[in-house]
C-alpha positions as CSV (number, residue, x, y, z in Angstrom):
1,M,-5.6,-51.8,39.1
2,T,-6.7,-50.7,43.3
3,A,-10.5,-50.9,43.1
4,D,-9.4,-47.0,44.4
5,E,-8.3,-46.0,41.1
6,P,-10.6,-44.5,38.5
7,T,-11.8,-46.0,35.4
8,W,-12.7,-44.8,32.3
9,P,-15.6,-46.8,30.4
10,A,-16.1,-50.1,29.9
11,G,-13.6,-50.4,33.4
12,Q,-10.6,-49.6,31.5
13,P,-8.5,-47.9,33.5
14,N,-7.6,-44.4,32.8
15,R,-4.6,-43.6,31.0
16,T,-5.4,-40.2,31.0
17,A,-6.4,-37.9,33.4
18,I,-8.9,-35.4,32.5
19,S,-7.9,-31.7,33.1
20,V,-10.4,-29.5,34.8
21,S,-9.6,-26.0,35.3
22,P,-9.9,-24.0,38.2
23,G,-13.1,-22.5,37.9
24,A,-15.1,-25.1,36.7
25,D,-16.9,-25.7,40.1
26,V,-17.9,-21.9,39.9
27,R,-19.2,-22.1,36.6
28,A,-21.1,-24.9,37.6
29,G,-22.7,-23.5,39.8
30,L,-23.4,-19.8,38.4
31,R,-25.1,-22.5,34.9
32,A,-27.3,-23.6,38.3
33,A,-27.9,-19.7,38.5
34,D,-28.9,-19.5,35.7
35,E,-31.4,-22.5,35.5
36,R,-33.2,-21.5,38.7
37,L,-33.4,-17.6,37.7
38,R,-35.0,-19.4,34.3
39,A,-37.7,-21.8,36.1
40,M,-38.5,-18.6,38.1
41,L,-39.4,-16.7,35.7
42,L,-41.1,-19.3,33.4
43,T,-43.3,-20.2,36.4
44,Y,-44.1,-15.5,36.4
45,E,-44.5,-15.3,33.1
46,E,-46.8,-18.5,32.9
47,R,-48.8,-17.5,35.7
48,P,-47.9,-14.2,37.3
49,G,-49.4,-14.7,40.4
50,E,-47.4,-17.5,40.8
51,I,-44.9,-14.0,42.3
52,D,-47.2,-13.1,44.9
53,E,-46.8,-17.1,46.3
54,A,-43.4,-16.6,46.3
55,L,-42.9,-13.4,47.9
56,G,-45.5,-14.1,50.4
57,A,-43.3,-17.4,51.3
58,A,-40.0,-16.2,50.7
59,A,-38.9,-16.3,54.6
60,A,-39.8,-20.6,54.1
61,G,-37.8,-21.4,51.1
62,A,-36.1,-20.1,47.9
63,G,-37.3,-17.2,47.2
64,I,-36.8,-14.1,44.9
65,E,-34.8,-12.3,47.1
66,R,-32.5,-14.9,48.3
67,T,-32.0,-16.4,44.7
68,L,-31.5,-12.9,43.2
69,T,-28.8,-12.4,46.8
70,G,-27.4,-15.8,45.9
71,I,-25.7,-14.3,42.7
72,F,-24.8,-11.2,43.8
73,R,-22.9,-13.0,46.3
74,L,-21.6,-15.8,44.2
75,L,-20.1,-13.2,42.1
76,Q,-18.5,-10.8,44.3
77,E,-16.9,-13.8,46.0
78,Q,-16.0,-16.1,43.1
79,V,-16.4,-13.9,40.0
80,Y,-14.8,-10.6,40.4
81,A,-12.3,-11.5,43.1
82,D,-9.5,-11.0,42.3
83,D,-7.8,-14.3,42.9
84,S,-11.5,-15.9,42.0
85,P,-10.3,-19.2,40.0
86,L,-12.1,-17.8,36.5
87,R,-8.7,-15.3,36.4
88,L,-6.2,-19.0,36.4
89,D,-8.9,-20.0,33.0
90,D,-9.5,-17.2,31.4
91,Q,-8.4,-14.0,31.8
92,D,-9.7,-11.6,28.7
93,A,-13.2,-13.0,30.2
94,W,-12.5,-12.6,33.0
95,E,-11.4,-9.6,33.0
96,A,-14.7,-8.2,30.2
97,F,-17.2,-9.7,33.2
98,R,-15.3,-7.7,34.9
99,W,-15.5,-4.5,33.2
100,Q,-19.6,-6.1,33.2
101,R,-20.4,-5.1,36.9
102,E,-21.5,-1.7,37.2
103,E,-23.8,-3.0,34.8
104,F,-24.7,-6.1,36.5
105,L,-25.4,-4.6,40.0
106,G,-27.4,-1.6,37.9
107,F,-29.5,-5.2,37.1
108,Y,-30.0,-6.7,40.3
109,A,-30.2,-3.6,41.9
110,S,-33.1,-2.6,39.7
111,A,-34.9,-6.3,40.6
112,L,-33.7,-6.0,44.4
113,A,-36.3,-2.5,44.4
114,A,-39.2,-3.9,42.3
115,V,-39.3,-7.0,44.4
116,E,-39.2,-4.7,47.6
117,T,-41.3,-2.1,46.3
118,Y,-44.2,-4.9,44.5
119,R,-43.5,-7.0,47.8
120,E,-44.6,-3.7,50.2
121,V,-48.2,-2.8,47.5
122,L,-48.6,-6.4,48.4
123,Q,-49.0,-6.3,51.9
124,A,-51.2,-3.1,51.8
125,H,-53.6,-4.9,49.7
126,P,-55.7,-6.8,51.6
127,E,-56.0,-3.3,53.8
128,V,-56.2,-1.2,51.1
129,L,-59.7,-3.7,50.7
130,R,-60.8,-3.9,54.2
131,K,-61.6,0.0,54.5
132,L,-63.1,-0.4,50.4
133,R,-67.2,1.1,51.2
134,P,-69.2,-1.7,50.1
135,G,-70.1,-0.4,46.7
136,S,-66.9,1.4,45.3
137,L,-66.3,-1.3,43.0
138,K,-64.5,1.8,41.0
139,R,-62.0,2.3,43.5
140,L,-61.5,-1.5,43.7
141,R,-60.8,-2.0,39.5
142,S,-57.8,1.1,40.5
143,D,-56.5,-0.7,43.0
144,V,-56.0,-3.6,41.6
145,H,-54.3,-2.7,38.5
146,V,-51.9,-0.7,40.6
147,L,-51.6,-4.0,41.9
148,I,-51.2,-5.4,38.9
149,G,-49.2,-2.8,37.3
150,E,-46.6,-3.2,40.4
151,R,-46.6,-7.4,39.9
152,T,-46.1,-6.1,35.9
153,A,-42.7,-4.1,36.7
154,C,-41.8,-6.3,39.3
155,V,-41.7,-10.0,36.2
156,A,-39.9,-6.9,34.3
157,A,-36.8,-6.2,36.1
158,F,-36.5,-9.9,36.6
159,R,-36.7,-10.8,33.9
160,E,-33.9,-8.0,32.8
161,F,-32.2,-9.7,35.4
162,Q,-32.2,-13.2,34.4
163,A,-31.6,-11.7,30.4
164,K,-27.8,-9.5,31.6
165,F,-26.9,-12.5,33.8
166,S,-27.6,-15.2,31.1
167,S,-25.6,-13.2,28.8
168,M,-22.6,-12.4,31.3
169,L,-22.3,-16.5,31.3
170,T,-22.4,-16.9,27.4
171,V,-19.1,-15.2,27.7
172,L,-17.5,-16.9,31.2
173,A,-19.2,-20.2,31.8
174,P,-20.8,-21.1,28.0
175,V,-22.8,-24.8,27.7
176,P,-20.9,-27.1,25.7
177,R,-23.8,-27.7,23.0
178,M,-23.7,-31.8,22.5
179,L,-25.5,-32.6,18.9
180,S,-26.7,-36.3,18.6
181,F,-27.2,-37.3,14.7
182,G,-30.3,-36.7,14.1
183,T,-29.7,-32.9,14.9
184,N,-26.4,-32.7,13.1
185,A,-27.8,-34.7,9.7
186,A,-30.9,-31.9,10.2
187,I,-28.6,-29.4,10.3
188,S,-27.0,-30.7,7.3
189,G,-30.1,-31.3,4.7
190,G,-29.1,-35.2,5.6
191,S,-31.1,-37.9,6.4
């Protein structure tokens, strides 16, 4: 055995090659994107004001729009494309995924529009506050309610996008489930 030969558990030579599907990297990228979306959504649902900071700091890091457009590009270039590696893995699943393309684009456009609208409202809010006269509590409450309503709509559109994306992946890029002995025993009613 040479130093560069692959080994299989405990130093034993790997006598059988592990078949890797042509779309394995694409599937891994899709699952990673889904996990990123889930984490972002959990943060925004737990602390809705976090989305304000995310939109303000979008230029500095992986912001909401960058995440949405990144997923859009991943799907356009590596899933919906005629030369998609996923097509080689499972023609039927790939075609089903392509049939959902228009619906996905609708969720994408809605999420992107909600983010853009909320960003505009968020950016205008400080200016509105500066223009208020002292004692304008009723107007302040109204403006804050508008801000919160737009934030809620933005999070809802993001949630719908994430749900659609995640449901699409259950067919095309399912995550293999591995159960422990304890989990299997609990499911079957054993000890």
